[in-house]
C-alpha positions as CSV (number, residue, x, y, z in Angstrom):
1,X,0.0,0.0,0.1
2,X,1.0,3.7,-0.4
3,X,0.3,6.6,2.0
4,X,-3.0,7.2,0.8
5,X,-4.2,3.7,0.5
6,X,-3.0,3.0,4.0
7,X,-4.7,6.2,5.4
8,X,-8.2,5.1,3.6
9,X,-7.8,1.6,5.2
10,X,-7.2,3.4,8.5
11,X,-10.1,5.6,8.0
12,X,-12.5,2.6,7.1
13,X,-11.3,0.7,10.2
14,X,-11.7,3.3,12.8
15,X,-15.4,4.0,11.5
16,X,-16.2,0.3,11.4
17,X,-14.6,-0.3,14.9
18,X,-15.9,3.1,16.5
19,X,-12.3,4.2,17.4
20,X,-11.3,7.8,18.1
21,X,-7.6,8.7,16.9
22,X,-6.1,11.6,18.9
23,X,-2.7,12.9,17.2
24,X,-0.3,15.3,19.3
25,X,0.6,18.1,17.3
26,X,4.1,16.7,16.8
27,X,3.0,13.9,14.9
28,X,3.6,13.7,11.1
29,X,1.1,15.4,8.8
30,X,0.2,11.9,7.5
31,X,-0.9,11.1,10.9
32,X,-2.8,14.4,11.2
33,X,-4.7,13.5,8.2
34,X,-6.3,10.5,9.7
35,X,-6.7,11.8,13.2
36,X,-10.1,13.0,14.6
37,X,-8.7,15.6,17.0
38,X,-5.1,17.2,17.0
39,X,-3.5,19.4,19.4
40,X,-1.5,19.7,22.6
41,X,-1.6,16.9,25.2
42,X,-4.2,17.9,27.7
43,X,-6.5,19.3,25.3
44,X,-6.7,15.8,23.6
45,X,-7.5,14.3,26.7
46,X,-10.4,16.5,27.1
47,X,-11.4,15.8,23.4
48,X,-11.4,12.1,24.4
49,X,-14.2,12.8,27.1
50,X,-16.2,14.3,24.2
51,X,-16.3,11.3,21.9
52,X,-18.9,8.6,22.1
53,X,-16.1,6.2,20.9
54,X,-15.4,3.5,23.4
55,X,-11.8,3.1,22.2
56,X,-9.2,5.9,22.0
57,X,-5.9,5.5,20.2
58,X,-3.2,8.2,21.4
59,X,-0.4,8.9,18.7
60,X,1.9,10.8,21.1
61,X,4.0,9.7,24.1
62,X,3.1,7.6,27.3
63,X,2.2,10.5,29.7
64,X,-0.3,11.6,27.2
65,X,-2.2,8.5,27.3
66,X,-2.3,8.3,30.9
67,X,-3.7,11.7,31.1
68,X,-6.3,10.5,28.6
69,X,-7.0,7.3,30.9
70,X,-6.8,9.4,34.1
71,X,-9.9,11.6,32.7
72,X,-11.4,8.8,30.8
73,X,-11.5,5.7,33.0
74,X,-14.4,4.0,31.1
75,X,-12.6,4.3,27.8
76,X,-10.0,1.9,26.4
77,X,-6.9,3.9,25.7
78,X,-4.4,2.5,23.5
79,X,-0.6,4.0,22.9
80,X,-0.1,3.4,19.4
81,X,3.8,3.0,19.9
82,X,4.6,1.5,23.1
83,X,8.2,2.9,22.7
84,X,7.3,6.4,22.4
85,X,8.0,7.8,25.9
86,X,8.8,11.5,27.1
87,X,12.5,11.7,28.9
88,X,11.3,14.8,30.6
89,X,8.3,13.0,32.0
90,X,10.7,10.5,33.8
91,X,13.3,13.1,35.3
92,X,11.7,12.9,38.7
93,X,9.7,10.3,40.4
94,X,7.1,10.1,43.3
95,X,10.0,9.8,45.7
96,X,11.8,12.8,44.4
97,X,8.7,14.8,44.7
98,X,8.1,13.6,48.3
99,X,11.7,14.7,49.0
100,X,11.4,18.0,47.5
101,X,8.1,18.6,49.7
102,X,10.2,17.7,52.9
103,X,12.8,20.2,51.8
104,X,10.4,22.9,50.9
105,X,7.4,22.6,53.4
106,X,6.1,26.2,52.7
107,X,5.8,25.8,49.0
108,X,3.2,24.5,46.5
109,X,4.6,21.7,44.3
110,X,3.4,22.4,40.7
111,X,4.0,19.6,38.2
112,X,3.9,20.5,34.3
113,X,1.4,18.2,32.6
114,X,4.4,16.4,30.9
115,X,4.9,14.1,33.9
116,X,3.9,10.6,34.7
117,X,0.4,9.8,36.4
118,X,2.6,8.3,39.4
119,X,4.4,11.6,40.0
120,X,1.4,13.7,39.8
121,X,-0.1,11.9,42.9
122,X,2.0,13.7,45.2
123,X,1.8,17.3,43.7
124,X,-0.5,20.1,44.7
125,X,-1.4,21.3,41.1
126,X,-0.7,20.5,37.5
127,X,-0.4,23.2,34.7
128,X,0.0,23.1,30.8
129,X,2.2,25.3,28.9
130,X,-0.8,27.7,28.1
131,X,-2.4,27.6,31.2
132,X,0.8,28.0,33.6
133,X,0.7,31.8,34.1
134,X,-2.9,32.0,34.7
135,X,-3.2,29.0,37.1
136,X,-0.2,30.1,39.1
137,X,-1.2,33.5,39.7
138,X,-4.6,32.5,40.9
139,X,-3.5,30.0,43.5
140,X,-3.1,31.5,47.2
141,X,0.5,30.0,47.9
142,X,3.1,32.7,47.3
143,X,6.1,30.1,47.0
144,X,6.0,27.6,44.2
145,X,8.3,24.5,43.5
146,X,7.9,23.9,39.8
147,X,8.8,20.7,38.2
148,X,10.1,19.2,36.1
149,X,10.9,21.8,33.2
150,X,13.0,24.7,34.8
151,X,12.8,26.7,31.4
152,X,9.0,26.8,31.3
153,X,9.2,27.6,35.3
154,X,11.7,30.4,34.6
155,X,9.4,31.9,31.8
156,X,6.4,31.8,34.1
157,X,8.1,33.3,37.2
158,X,9.2,36.3,34.8
159,X,5.1,36.9,34.4
160,X,4.6,36.4,38.0
161,X,7.4,38.3,40.0
162,X,5.3,38.8,43.1
163,X,5.8,35.1,43.6
164,X,8.9,32.9,44.5
165,X,9.9,30.2,42.3
166,X,12.1,27.2,43.1
167,X,13.3,24.8,40.4
168,X,15.2,21.9,40.2
169,X,17.4,20.8,37.1
170,X,15.2,19.5,34.4
171,X,13.8,20.2,31.0
172,X,12.7,19.0,27.7
173,X,15.9,17.4,25.8
174,X,14.7,18.6,22.5
175,X,13.9,22.3,23.2
176,X,16.7,22.9,25.6
177,X,19.5,21.4,23.3
178,X,19.1,24.5,20.8
179,X,21.1,27.6,22.1
180,X,20.9,31.0,20.8
181,X,24.4,30.8,19.0
182,X,23.0,27.7,17.0
183,X,20.2,29.8,15.9
184,X,22.2,32.8,14.6
185,X,22.5,31.6,11.0
186,X,18.6,31.2,10.6
187,X,17.9,34.5,12.4
188,X,20.3,36.2,10.2
189,X,19.1,34.7,6.9
190,X,15.4,35.9,7.7
191,X,15.8,39.1,9.4
192,X,11.9,40.0,8.6
193,X,10.6,36.7,10.0
194,X,9.1,36.5,13.4
195,X,10.2,34.2,15.8
196,X,7.7,32.0,17.7
197,X,9.0,30.1,20.5
198,X,7.9,27.4,22.9
199,X,8.6,28.2,26.8
200,X,10.1,25.1,27.0
201,X,13.2,26.5,25.1
202,X,16.0,28.1,27.1
203,X,15.6,31.8,28.5
204,X,18.0,33.1,25.8
205,X,15.8,31.8,22.9
206,X,12.5,33.0,24.5
207,X,14.0,36.5,25.4
208,X,14.5,37.0,21.4
209,X,11.2,35.5,20.5
210,X,8.3,38.0,19.0
211,X,5.7,35.5,20.7
212,X,6.0,32.7,23.2
213,X,3.5,30.4,23.8
214,X,2.3,26.6,23.6
215,X,2.3,24.6,20.2
216,X,-1.2,25.3,19.5
217,X,-0.7,28.8,20.6
218,X,2.3,29.0,18.2
219,X,0.0,27.5,15.2
220,X,-2.9,29.8,16.0
221,X,-0.5,32.7,16.2
222,X,1.0,32.0,12.6
223,X,-2.2,31.2,11.0
224,X,-3.9,34.5,12.2
225,X,-1.1,36.8,11.7
226,X,-1.1,39.1,9.0
227,X,3.0,38.6,8.7
228,X,4.2,36.2,6.1
229,X,7.4,34.6,7.4
230,X,8.0,32.9,10.6
231,X,10.9,31.0,12.4
232,X,9.3,28.2,14.4
233,X,10.9,27.6,17.9
234,X,9.4,24.3,18.7
235,X,9.6,20.7,17.3
236,X,10.0,20.8,13.6
237,X,7.1,19.0,12.7
238,X,5.1,22.1,13.2
239,X,7.1,24.0,10.2
240,X,5.5,21.2,7.8
241,X,1.7,21.4,9.3
242,X,1.9,25.3,8.9
243,X,3.1,24.9,5.4
244,X,0.0,22.9,4.7
245,X,-2.2,25.2,6.4
246,X,-0.8,28.4,5.1
247,X,0.9,27.8,1.8
248,X,1.1,31.6,1.0
249,X,3.6,32.1,4.0
250,X,7.1,30.9,4.5
251,X,8.2,28.8,7.7
252,X,11.6,28.0,8.9
253,X,12.8,25.5,11.5
254,X,14.8,27.6,14.3
255,X,17.2,24.5,14.1
256,X,17.6,21.4,12.5
257,X,18.0,19.5,16.0
258,X,14.6,20.6,17.1
259,X,13.3,17.0,16.6
260,X,11.5,14.8,19.1
261,X,12.7,11.5,18.2
262,X,9.9,9.9,20.7
263,X,7.2,11.4,18.7
264,X,8.7,10.6,15.5
265,X,8.4,6.8,16.6
266,X,4.6,6.7,15.6
267,X,3.8,5.6,12.1
268,X,0.8,5.0,10.1
269,X,1.7,1.3,10.4
270,X,1.4,1.4,14.3
271,X,-2.0,2.9,14.0
272,X,-3.3,0.2,11.4
273,X,-1.8,-2.4,13.4
274,X,-3.8,-1.0,16.5
275,X,-6.9,-1.3,14.5
276,X,-6.2,-4.9,13.6
277,X,-5.7,-5.6,17.5
278,X,-2.0,-6.5,16.4
279,X,-0.1,-3.6,17.9
280,X,0.0,-0.7,20.5
281,X,-0.4,-1.1,24.3
282,X,-3.5,-0.6,26.2
283,X,-2.8,2.0,29.1
284,X,-4.2,0.8,32.5
285,X,-3.7,2.7,35.8
286,X,-4.6,1.4,39.4
287,X,-7.7,3.2,40.5
288,X,-6.0,4.9,43.5
289,X,-3.3,6.0,41.1
290,X,-5.8,7.3,38.7
291,X,-7.9,9.1,41.4
292,X,-4.7,10.6,43.2
293,X,-3.3,11.9,39.9
294,X,-6.8,13.3,38.9
295,X,-6.9,15.6,42.0
296,X,-4.1,18.2,41.0
297,X,-5.6,18.1,37.3
298,X,-8.9,19.0,38.7
299,X,-7.5,21.9,40.7
300,X,-6.3,23.2,37.5
301,X,-9.4,22.9,35.9
302,X,-11.2,24.5,38.7
303,X,-8.9,27.4,38.5
304,X,-9.8,28.0,34.8
């Protein structure tokens, strides 16, 4: 089969079997084309709650599938490629969080959504890259221990100077590997282009950016802007997606190394095999783990 034939077969099977396919923004465009929903991780878990399908295939990484299961316990959740994991999600574990809390008893512990369900059990609140500033400005605690991404934490802290932030060493390997010096040639080659950066980037990158926001925020900004050229400071798949969405505009990757190899593991073949009951991994969570990890997420939702 060629790409189009395989896509058609997947679409046929998902309709026949009443399966909803979720694709994170960093998946390939070929996967986007057969997905029911695309977007950021938490937004996808909310979309899973809206679908009537009893089975959901997550084309992303493991913590995303766990979040879908946390919010949708009655649905069968399948991770399309079992090897697709997020290194940042595993930089700290439950024991680390408990240690941090003992060392900082007066601080609220905030976990980025990009963490395991097990770790979330012991934190006070969870945030996404798009909600972090709004949520942490609203909580009553004045001292916040932010884990695991110190780059996102530093960006949020700069927007809320009235609060004290503590970080530990952690972050997205993909975003933080690109330094300002590595991006010089791209910036010089396209002086009229706006730089749109994810807050997981190093502070030296976000300081240069014309816009800083989540992946979907970057996409929305580029689509709605009257400008015609953009340098994309997040996973390079977004360059391709935007080229399809806005063929009249030009998009450039901030650096060739802005590639998440875990996200690139998932293929159309993986999804096809899931639909044939011959691939993927069903995600299960002990009910106590699910309920405990749900609490900090619910707090985030309650705060808007």
